[in-house]
KOLSETI-590416 format. One record per residue: x, y, z of N, C-alpha, C, O in turn. Coordinates in steps of 0.001 Angstrom, whole numbers. Layout:
<nodes>
NODE     npx     npy     npz    capx    capy    capz     cpx     cpy     cpz     opx     opy     opz
NODE       X       Y       Z       X       Y       Z       X       Y       Z       X       Y       Z
...
</nodes>
This chain:
<nodes>
NODE     npx     npy     npz    capx    capy    capz     cpx     cpy     cpz     opx     opy     opz
NODE  -21093   -5262    7237  -22141   -4255    7424  -23513   -4889    7313  -23721   -5804    6517
NODE  -24430   -4412    8097  -25795   -4908    8036  -26377   -4668    6647  -26184   -3603    6061
NODE  -27098   -5675    6118  -27717   -5547    4796  -28893   -4583    4811  -29471   -4278    3768
NODE  -29240   -4108    5993  -30365   -3180    6126  -30050   -1835    5491  -30954   -1114    5069
NODE  -28757   -1496    5423  -28350    -188    4928  -27614    -307    3595  -26920   -1291    3338
NODE  -27778     712    2754  -27103     722    1456  -25606     902    1660  -25167    1680    2507
NODE  -24832     167     867  -23383     245     980  -22763     -69    -369  -23442    -492   -1305
NODE  -21463     148    -447  -20727    -183   -1658  -19469    -929   -1266  -18790    -549    -312
NODE  -19155   -1983   -1991  -17946   -2749   -1729  -16756   -2047   -2360  -16713   -1851   -3575
NODE  -15795   -1672   -1538  -14612    -979   -2041  -13462   -1182   -1062  -13659   -1112     151
NODE  -12292   -1428   -1569  -11082   -1589    -754  -11175   -2765     214  -10421   -2838    1185
NODE  -12104   -3684     -54  -12266   -4835     824  -13245   -4606    1956  -13341   -5427    2869
NODE  -13977   -3498    1910  -14931   -3154    2961  -16285   -2794    2351  -16375   -2372    1198
NODE  -17341   -2974    3158  -18660   -2475    2785  -18809   -1088    3393  -18949    -946    4608
NODE  -18780     -77    2552  -18772    1303    3014  -20177    1898    2911  -20829    1809    1871
NODE  -20620    2495    3993  -21966    3048    4119  -22212    4141    3079  -21406    5059    2929
NODE  -23333    4033    2363  -23711    5050    1365  -25129    5548    1590  -25648    6308     773
NODE  -25752    5145    2655  -27157    5465    2919  -27277    6824    3606  -26282    7518    3815
NODE  -28487    7184    3946  -28748    8433    4664  -28732    8156    6164  -29271    7149    6624
NODE  -28110    9057    6920  -28032    8862    8367  -29410    8751    9008  -29573    8067   10018
NODE  -30385    9413    8435  -31725    9411    9025  -32357    8022    9040  -33340    7803    9747
NODE  -31809    7088    8277  -32344    5732    8235  -31786    4838    9339  -32255    3719    9543
NODE  -30779    5347   10047  -30154    4537   11088  -31018    4515   12340  -31421    5561   12849
NODE  -31295    3317   12829  -31977    3182   14111  -31175    2213   14969  -30151    1689   14530
NODE  -31639    1978   16184  -30902    1054   17054  -31880     108   17743  -31786    -153   18943
NODE  -32811    -389   16955  -33722   -1402   17497  -32939   -2673   17802  -33217   -3386   18767
NODE  -31960   -2932   16958  -31043   -4040   17197  -29662   -3453   17453  -29298   -2433   16867
NODE  -28907   -4084   18312  -27577   -3605   18674  -26699   -3472   17431  -26636   -4381   16604
NODE  -26029   -2341   17310  -25171   -2156   16155  -23894   -1410   16514  -23858    -613   17451
NODE  -22849   -1690   15744  -21544   -1045   15908  -21285    -156   14704  -21409    -583   13555
NODE  -20923    1090   14990  -20632    2054   13936  -19180    2488   14056  -18762    3006   15092
NODE  -18413    2275   12993  -17031    2718   12924  -16836    3620   11708  -17722    3744   10863
NODE  -15683    4237   11634  -15347    5061   10478  -14067    4522    9838  -13276    3835   10484
NODE  -13883    4841    8570  -12645    4468    7886  -12127    5676    7113  -12890    6372    6444
NODE  -10831    5916    7213  -10172    6956    6431   -8878    6378    5877   -8585    5202    6094
NODE   -8109    7179    5173   -6923    6630    4532   -5908    6113    5550   -5218    5126    5296
NODE   -5820    6772    6690   -4885    6349    7729   -5288    5001    8317   -4466    4089    8414
NODE   -6559    4878    8708   -7005    3614    9306   -6938    2476    8292   -6681    1331    8660
NODE   -7171    2789    7010   -7052    1757    5977   -5623    1223    5908   -5410      12    5859
NODE   -4652    2125    5904   -3245    1712    5839   -2846     905    7066   -2149    -103    6947
NODE   -3286    1344    8251   -2963     628    9483   -3593    -762    9469   -2968   -1739    9880
NODE   -4826    -843    8997   -5536   -2125    8972   -4893   -3119    8014   -5012   -4329    8209
NODE   -4207   -2623    6973   -3527   -3522    6043   -2387   -4272    6728   -1948   -5315    6242
NODE   -1907   -3745    7852    -813   -4373    8591   -1271   -4972    9922    -489   -5619   10618
NODE   -2528   -4756   10269   -3056   -5193   11567   -4336   -5988   11327   -5409   -5416   11131
NODE   -4208   -7308   11345   -5341   -8177   11011   -6509   -8010   11973   -7667   -8062   11559
NODE   -6212   -7810   13258   -7282   -7669   14250   -8057   -6372   14022   -9282   -6344   14140
NODE   -7342   -5310   13696   -7994   -4035   13404   -8843   -4148   12148   -9972   -3657   12107
NODE   -8299   -4795   11128   -9049   -4971    9879  -10336   -5755   10134  -11396   -5422    9603
NODE  -10226   -6796   10949  -11412   -7589   11279  -12464   -6738   11979  -13656   -6875   11702
NODE  -12031   -5855   12889  -12977   -5023   13630  -13697   -4059   12694  -14873   -3761   12900
NODE  -13006   -3570   11670  -13650   -2684   10699  -14617   -3456    9808  -15723   -2990    9531
NODE  -14201   -4625    9365  -15050   -5448    8500  -16338   -5854    9219  -17403   -5927    8605
NODE  -16232   -6119   10528  -17391   -6573   11302  -18343   -5444   11686  -19391   -5701   12279
NODE  -17999   -4202   11359  -18883   -3070   11670  -20248   -3278   11029  -20344   -3762    9902
NODE  -21295   -2913   11749  -22627   -2910   11137  -22751   -1737   10178  -23437   -1824    9160
NODE  -22082    -638   10514  -22027     539    9652  -20595    1049    9646  -20009    1285   10702
NODE  -20028    1220    8445  -18671    1734    8303  -18734    3019    7482  -18975    2992    6275
NODE  -18513    4135    8156  -18692    5443    7531  -17445    5882    6763  -16327    5689    7242
NODE  -17627    6474    5568  -16499    6985    4780  -16037    8342    5309  -16480    9389    4838
NODE  -15154    8306    6280  -14738    9520    6987  -13439   10071    6390  -12372    9948    6993
NODE  -13534   10670    5222  -12339   11272    4644  -12399   11300    3131  -12985   10420    2501
NODE  -11779   12329    2550  -11776   12460    1092  -10964   11347     449  -11182   11012    -716
NODE  -10020   10766    1203   -9250    9654     651  -10138    8461     339   -9930    7776    -662
NODE  -11127    8210    1191  -12043    7085     979  -13050    7406    -116  -13304    6568    -981
NODE  -13626    8598     -95  -14599    8948   -1144  -13917    8978   -2515  -14526    8607   -3518
NODE  -12651    9419   -2559  -11902    9431   -3823  -11623    8011   -4298  -11654    7733   -5497
NODE  -11349    7108   -3347  -11094    5714   -3705  -12322    5059   -4316  -12225    4322   -5297
NODE  -13480    5337   -3725  -14727    4784   -4258  -14949    5277   -5688  -15334    4505   -6567
NODE  -14706    6555   -5910  -14874    7133   -7248  -13888    6517   -8234  -14262    6172   -9355
NODE  -12644    6379   -7825  -11597    5852   -8696  -11812    4390   -9048  -11638    3986  -10198
NODE  -12191    3598   -8051  -12255    2157   -8244  -13615    1647   -8721  -13702     584   -9337
NODE  -14672    2406   -8435  -16007    1923   -8820  -16769    2882   -9719  -17755    2505  -10353
NODE  -16304    4128   -9768  -17008    5128  -10572  -18194    5738   -9855  -18873    6603  -10409
NODE  -18457    5300   -8626  -19585    5813   -7852  -19155    7018   -7007  -18011    7114   -6563
NODE  -20097    7923   -6802  -19830    9095   -5971  -20516    8916   -4623  -21727    8709   -4554
NODE  -19737    8996   -3565  -20312    8902   -2215  -19890   10128   -1419  -18851   10729   -1691
NODE  -20689   10487    -451  -20405   11657     376  -19618   11256    1614  -19833   10187    2186
NODE  -18714   12121    2014  -17985   11910    3261  -18959   12005    4433  -19797   12906    4482
NODE  -18845   11072    5375  -19628   11118    6602  -18647   10959    7758  -18082    9883    7953
NODE  -18448   12016    8513  -17454   12011    9585  -18039   11512   10891  -19255   11416   11053
NODE  -17147   11195   11823  -17593   10820   13150  -18423   11910   13791  -19362   11630   14535
NODE  -18072   13170   13497  -18839   14303   14032  -20274   14299   13525  -21183   14758   14218
NODE  -20478   13783   12322  -21825   13745   11739  -22709   12722   12457  -23864   13009   12771
NODE  -22165   11530   12715  -22972   10517   13402  -23190   10920   14857  -24234   10618   15436
NODE  -22221   11591   15443  -22362   12102   16804  -23528   13083   16889  -24386   12962   17763
NODE  -23557   14041   15991  -24628   15039   15976  -25980   14382   15699  -26981   14724   16328
NODE  -26004   13448   14767  -27253   12770   14428  -27858   12089   15658  -29046   12246   15939
NODE  -27040   11338   16383  -27559   10626   17547  -27955   11574   18681  -28956   11339   19359
NODE  -27185   12635   18890  -27542   13584   19944  -28895   14222   19662  -29715   14361   20569
NODE  -29130   14604   18437  -30411   15211   18077  -31549   14211   18243  -32622   14559   18735
NODE  -31314   12985   17837  -32336   11939   17939  -32647   11628   19408  -33809   11534   19802
NODE  -31595   11473   20203  -31783   11139   21613  -32433   12275   22397  -33213   12033   23318
NODE  -32114   13501   22034  -32701   14647   22727  -34218   14670   22545  -34957   15020   23466
NODE  -34670   14296   21352  -36108   14262   21078  -36806   13136   21842  -37996   13213   22146
NODE  -36037   12091   22144  -36623   10909   22772  -36306   10801   24259  -36600    9786   24889
NODE  -35695   11867   24825  -35251   11822   26219  -34344   10611   26465  -34482    9887   27451
NODE  -33419   10427   25531  -32556    9252   25556  -31341    9388   26455  -31151   10387   27149
NODE  -30517    8331   26412  -29358    8232   27291  -28105    7946   26456  -28128    7094   25567
NODE  -27022    8654   26744  -25764    8379   26054  -24607    8369   27046  -24640    9038   28079
NODE  -23599    7604   26706  -22440    7410   27575  -21189    7715   26755  -21042    7239   25629
NODE  -20290    8513   27331  -19008    8822   26683  -17902    8084   27431  -17689    8313   28621
NODE  -17197    7196   26725  -16087    6467   27319  -14813    6823   26561  -14669    6536   25372
NODE  -13887    7460   27289  -12631    7843   26680  -12236    9249   27080  -12997    9959   27738
NODE  -11037    9647   26677  -10525   10994   26902  -10286   11275   28391  -10360   10378   29231
NODE   -9995   12549   28692   -9687   12954   30061  -10942   13456   30766  -11938   13783   30119
NODE  -10889   13517   32092  -12017   14056   32853  -12265   15520   32499  -13410   15970   32484
NODE  -11205   16256   32215  -11356   17664   31825  -12174   17795   30553  -13091   18613   30473
NODE  -11837   16984   29558  -12577   17013   28290  -14011   16541   28490  -14941   17135   27944
NODE  -14198   15484   29262  -15537   14948   29500  -16419   15946   30240  -17614   16039   29959
NODE  -15855   16685   31172  -16631   17694   31897  -17069   18819   30963  -18167   19358   31106
NODE  -16217   19170   30017  -16578   20195   29033  -17680   19691   28110  -18557   20453   27703
NODE  -17628   18413   27786  -18686   17815   26963  -20014   17878   27708  -21029   18267   27131
NODE  -20015   17500   28979  -21258   17508   29767  -21832   18924   29891  -23044   19121   29816
NODE  -20950   19895   30080  -21402   21284   30180  -22064   21738   28893  -23110   22385   28924
NODE  -21465   21405   27774  -22046   21810   26487  -23343   21066   26201  -24291   21644   25670
NODE  -23386   19785   26552  -24593   18994   26304  -25798   19551   27048  -26912   19545   26524
NODE  -25579   20032   28270  -26687   20599   29052  -27334   21765   28316  -28543   21979   28406
NODE  -26516   22514   27590  -27021   23666   26850  -27622   23256   25516  -28702   23717   25145
NODE  -26917   22384   24796  -27333   22028   23434  -28467   21008   23405  -29363   21092   22565
NODE  -28424   20043   24325  -29394   18939   24306  -29886   18683   25737  -29492   17698   26362
NODE  -30731   19552   26243  -31147   19488   27653  -31959   18266   28034  -32096   17967   29220
NODE  -32502   17553   27057  -33329   16389   27378  -32530   15092   27482  -33090   14039   27788
NODE  -31239   15165   27232  -30382   13986   27308  -30025   13645   28756  -29885   14531   29600
NODE  -29882   12363   29022  -29275   11908   30269  -27900   11361   29903  -27777   10481   29050
NODE  -26871   11890   30556  -25498   11603   30122  -24646   11100   31277  -24780   11553   32414
NODE  -23774   10159   30965  -22754    9733   31909  -21434    9576   31163  -21427    9290   29966
NODE  -20321    9762   31862  -19010    9683   31226  -18067    8828   32074  -18293    8596   33261
NODE  -17008    8374   31416  -15975    7634   32138  -14639    7840   31440  -14516    7615   30236
NODE  -13643    8267   32203  -12291    8438   31670  -11459    7222   32046  -11161    7022   33224
NODE  -11074    6400   31064  -10312    5182   31371   -8840    5503   31627   -8387    6607   31323
NODE   -8099    4559   32177   -6660    4772   32362   -5982    5039   31020   -6341    4444   30004
NODE   -5009    5928   31027   -4290    6256   29798   -3162    5242   29611   -2039    5447   30071
NODE   -3486    4150   28929   -2508    3086   28709   -2919    2290   27483   -4075    2335   27060
NODE   -1970    1565   26917   -2229     832   25672   -3223    -305   25871   -4089    -535   25027
NODE   -3097   -1013   26985   -3956   -2169   27247   -4473   -2090   28679   -3694   -1871   29606
NODE   -5766   -2263   28866   -6360   -2260   30196   -6160   -3619   30874   -6148   -4660   30219
NODE   -6007   -3583   32178   -5987   -4843   32921   -7401   -5412   32923   -8355   -4714   32578
NODE   -7535   -6669   33309   -8866   -7288   33362   -9767   -6548   34341  -10955   -6351   34082
NODE   -9191   -6141   35465   -9959   -5412   36475  -10416   -4055   35942  -11566   -3663   36139
NODE   -9526   -3350   35277   -9855   -2047   34703  -10934   -2184   33633  -11863   -1379   33561
NODE  -10797   -3209   32813  -11771   -3417   31743  -13147   -3763   32301  -14166   -3270   31818
NODE  -13164   -4609   33315  -14443   -4974   33943  -15123   -3746   34536  -16345   -3617   34465
NODE  -14342   -2849   35117  -14926   -1652   35708  -15547    -769   34628  -16634    -222   34814
NODE  -14850    -633   33496  -15374     177   32392  -16709    -390   31913  -17694     338   31788
NODE  -16729   -1692   31649  -17945   -2341   31145  -19076   -2227   32168  -20224   -1982   31797
NODE  -18761   -2402   33439  -19786   -2308   34487  -20370    -896   34571  -21576    -726   34749
NODE  -19509     113   34443  -19975    1506   34464  -20975    1751   33336  -22005    2396   33531
NODE  -20656    1226   32162  -21538    1395   30996  -22848     652   31214  -23925    1213   31010
NODE  -22761    -591   31620  -23952   -1429   31728  -24885    -996   32866  -26104   -1119   32749
NODE  -24326    -501   33939  -25172     -13   35037  -25987    1205   34607  -27096    1426   35095
NODE  -25426    1988   33692  -26130    3162   33175  -27128    2777   32090  -28211    3356   31999
NODE  -26757    1789   31262  -27654    1318   30204  -27941    2353   29135  -29098    2733   28953
NODE  -26926    2823   28421  -27144    3881   27429  -27828    3385   26155  -27701    2223   25771
NODE  -28549    4292   25521  -29029    4000   24171  -27838    3992   23218  -27720    3122   22355
NODE  -26965    4972   23391  -25784    5094   22525  -24530    5232   23377  -24480    6035   24309
NODE  -23523    4442   23044  -22213    4531   23676  -21242    5154   22679  -21044    4622   21587
NODE  -20636    6282   23053  -19597    6907   22245  -18239    6527   22841  -18005    6708   24036
NODE  -17357    6003   22005  -16023    5595   22442  -14997    6483   21753  -14980    6591   20527
NODE  -14144    7115   22548  -13143    8025   21989  -11757    7762   22543  -11337    8392   23514
NODE  -11036    6814   21912   -9680    6493   22364   -8674    6472   21211   -7562    5968   21370
NODE   -9052    7010   20063   -8265    7010   18820   -8180    5608   18218   -8291    4597   18912
NODE   -7979    5589   16898   -7837    4315   16177   -6373    3861   16260   -5467    4694   16273
NODE   -6140    2537   16316   -7118    1438   16282   -7587     974   17664   -8372      32   17764
NODE   -7119    1619   18712   -7431    1151   20070   -8924    1069   20327   -9404      91   20900
NODE   -9674    2104   19900  -11104    2139   20203  -11868    1034   19476  -12737     388   20063
NODE  -11548     816   18205  -12250    -219   17436  -11932   -1613   17963  -12810   -2474   18026
NODE  -10680   -1831   18340  -10284   -3128   18892  -10989   -3375   20223  -11436   -4488   20499
NODE  -11084   -2332   21041  -11748   -2485   22339  -13224   -2818   22166  -13754   -3691   22854
NODE  -13879   -2127   21254  -15300   -2396   21006  -15491   -3824   20507  -16395   -4527   20957
NODE  -14644   -4247   19585  -14763   -5599   19034  -14546   -6657   20115  -15255   -7663   20156
NODE  -13571   -6427   20982  -13263   -7394   22037  -14353   -7459   23107  -14543   -8498   23739
NODE  -15067   -6352   23311  -16036   -6279   24413  -17491   -6223   23948  -18393   -6000   24755
NODE  -17712   -6418   22685  -19055   -6290   22108  -20103   -7103   22874  -21170   -6592   23213
NODE  -19787   -8362   23139  -20775   -9239   23789  -21074   -8834   25227  -22113   -9212   25768
NODE  -20180   -8071   25856  -20356   -7674   27252  -21132   -6367   27393  -21718   -6099   28442
NODE  -21135   -5555   26335  -21650   -4184   26436  -23160   -4133   26250  -23704   -4686   25295
NODE  -23820   -3462   27177  -25260   -3266   27099  -25555   -1856   26586  -25781    -927   27361
NODE  -25547   -1727   25270  -25872    -457   24620  -26489    -773   23267  -26159   -1787   22651
NODE  -27382      88   22806  -28073    -184   21552  -27227     159   20335  -27298    -514   19307
NODE  -26426    1214   20461  -25517    1593   19380  -24172    1937   20002  -24107    2618   21025
NODE  -23103    1463   19381  -21741    1708   19871  -20968    2393   18755  -20787    1827   17677
NODE  -20515    3610   19018  -19861    4417   17990  -18432    4777   18391  -18218    5399   19431
NODE  -17472    4396   17584  -16083    4799   17803  -15845    6091   17030  -15854    6097   15799
NODE  -15631    7190   17764  -15592    8492   17089  -14361    9336   17431  -14308   10515   17083
NODE  -13382    8751   18102  -12080    9371   18266  -12048   10840   18626  -12490   11236   19705
NODE  -11516   11657   17704  -11268   13082   17964  -12536   13899   18174  -12452   15061   18574
NODE  -13699   13327   17916  -14951   14062   18083  -15124   14517   19533  -15716   15567   19783
NODE  -14615   13744   20486  -14693   14152   21883  -14051   15535   22055  -14630   16425   22677
NODE  -12860   15698   21503  -12146   16974   21630  -12807   18071   20812  -12849   19223   21242
NODE  -13320   17729   19643  -14000   18729   18816  -15212   19290   19556  -15408   20503   19629
NODE  -16021   18378   20104  -17251   18831   20765  -16944   19570   22061  -17631   20529   22412
NODE  -15915   19125   22770  -15535   19789   24018  -14905   21148   23765  -14896   22009   24644
NODE  -14376   21338   22556  -13718   22596   22236  -12245   22621   22594  -11592   23656   22471
NODE  -11710   21470   23042  -10279   21416   23360   -9433   21395   22090   -8264   21781   22108
NODE  -10028   20944   20991   -9424   21054   19662  -10482   21643   18750  -11603   21137   18692
NODE  -10144   22695   18044  -11108   23332   17167  -11121   22664   15799  -10088   22550   15139
NODE  -12309   22224   15383  -12440   21596   14066  -12413   22666   12982  -12822   23804   13213
NODE  -11934   22300   11810  -11932   23214   10673  -13352   23675   10370  -14309   22931   10586
NODE  -13492   24914    9864  -14827   25407    9548  -15370   24749    8284  -14648   24047    7575
NODE  -16644   24983    8016  -17320   24284    6926  -16708   24561    5557  -16780   23716    4665
NODE  -16109   25731    5386  -15468   26047    4102  -14400   25015    3775  -14376   24474    2670
NODE  -13508   24737    4736  -12428   23789    4506  -12950   22363    4418  -12432   21557    3646
NODE  -13980   22047    5210  -14568   20711    5158  -15187   20466    3784  -14980   19412    3183
NODE  -15948   21444    3289  -16587   21309    1978  -15585   21266     835  -15859   20701    -223
NODE  -14423   21867    1057  -13358   21845      39  -12556   20546      80  -11678   20325    -754
NODE  -12861   19695    1050  -12122   18444    1196  -10747   18643    1800   -9858   17814    1606
NODE  -10559   19745    2539   -9240   20084    3074   -9212   20130    4605   -8350   20781    5195
NODE  -10148   19444    5235  -10121   19408    6693   -8816   18800    7192   -8268   19231    8207
NODE   -8323   17794    6472   -7075   17145    6857   -5920   18150    6878   -5038   18066    7733
NODE   -5925   19100    5937   -4853   20093    5832   -4860   21025    7048   -3807   21380    7577
NODE   -6056   21411    7479   -6172   22281    8657   -5717   21542    9906   -5058   22125   10767
NODE   -6064   20260   10012   -5617   19473   11158   -4093   19351   11167   -3463   19377   12225
NODE   -3516   19220    9983   -2060   19137    9869   -1398   20441   10297    -390   20426   11004
NODE   -1964   21568    9870   -1400   22871   10233   -1488   23116   11742    -567   23669   12344
NODE   -2593   22701   12338   -2805   22968   13759   -1991   22044   14666   -1630   22423   15781
NODE   -1708   20850   14193    -989   19890   15025     -14   19080   14165    -193   17874   13994
NODE    1017   19741   13624    1936   19050   12705    2689   17890   13352    2975   16895   12686
NODE    3010   18004   14633    3763   16942   15303    2978   15639   15319    3534   14568   15075
NODE    1691   15731   15606     852   14540   15703     361   14073   14343     245   12871   14106
NODE      73   15006   13449    -592   14660   12196     333   14475   11000    -110   13974    9966
NODE    1598   14860   11104    2481   14815    9940    2653   13395    9404    2604   13178    8193
NODE    2855   12424   10304    3020   11055    9823    1730   10538    9205    1746    9843    8189
NODE     604   10890    9838    -688   10420    9331    -919   10888    7901   -1376   10111    7062
NODE    -608   12149    7613    -928   12699    6296     255   12725    5330      89   12420    4149
NODE    1436   13080    5808    2580   13233    4909    3264   11901    4598    3873   11740    3541
NODE    3159   10947    5529    3716    9617    5257    2649    8678    4707    2813    8100    3633
NODE    1542    8528    5460     525    7579    5040    -276    8062    3830    -895    7253    3139
NODE    -271    9366    3569    -943    9864    2368    -353    9252    1108   -1092    8660     322
NODE     959    9372     886    1580    8733    -276    1471    7203    -263    1295    6579   -1310
NODE    1576    6605     935    1424    5149    1030      44    4733     531    -103    3773    -226
NODE    -951    5477     972   -2334    5188     575   -2520    5375    -936   -3160    4556   -1597
NODE   -1960    6450   -1466   -2067    6704   -2908   -1441    5557   -3698   -1970    5149   -4732
NODE    -318    5042   -3211     330    3917   -3879    -525    2663   -3846    -592    1933   -4834
NODE   -1175    2407   -2726   -2054    1246   -2618   -3251    1363   -3560   -3670     382   -4174
NODE   -3794    2579   -3667   -4922    2795   -4582   -4503    2587   -6028   -5218    1958   -6809
NODE   -3341    3118   -6378   -2855    2961   -7753   -2645    1501   -8093   -2967    1056   -9195
NODE   -2104     759   -7145   -1885    -669   -7354   -3214   -1391   -7577   -3316   -2242   -8460
NODE   -4231   -1055   -6781   -5544   -1690   -6947   -6176   -1316   -8278   -6789   -2155   -8939
NODE   -6028     -59   -8668   -6599     393   -9943   -5933    -321  -11111   -6619    -772  -12028
NODE   -4617    -430  -11091   -3903   -1081  -12184   -4233   -2573  -12262   -4289   -3146  -13350
NODE   -4452   -3196  -11100   -4762   -4631  -11089   -6157   -4908  -11637   -6459   -6036  -12026
NODE   -7010   -3883  -11670   -8377   -4073  -12157   -8521   -3772  -13646   -9572   -4013  -14239
NODE   -7467   -3251  -14236   -7526   -2901  -15668   -7285   -4150  -16539   -7297   -4057  -17766
</nodes>
């Protein structure tokens, strides 16, 4: 993480603890998020772990991470979700007549995003690209994606392909991408488009957004929360005991 922003060392990562309003993009920066699921996956995937460690800003996106910071360091940090950084940049860019690019998801979802953006942030200039739905892009496909982004020249690039694919792609293509800020924000594309409804603020403030996501999509989310939840708790307990 860039030393420009306040952070705390926890779980082997520098986790962002600063205020979003301090984030600028005078210099190119990569913003990723970490939650209990991505932490567990990264423990088994060295390339993914490297991509998270190399983030200029790594947001604590989940009560599992904020709880870990409290347990292991005694410090209290606030959850900052991908939706929060998305909203922050949209508001900032709208004031500056800025440019943003959405790479990921389906054309249907991207069209819904563009429709909503016209209403919510009329001063934005927006472009989107739906990549092939596959685990790995061919060289030709990847070059086309990068060229689409660079020809537009966005202030902010939003990448939504789910973890760890999105973070790995950003890390692999960082030197090729012409954007001031690159944000991997996964499900935020669907939340903003309205194709998936995010939990309301009551559940978010209660730290139970994960529970609502599980109820709404048990097939997709059960392994993430019901399997990796206990795995994550075990890893935290092991770290806590080793520090005593």
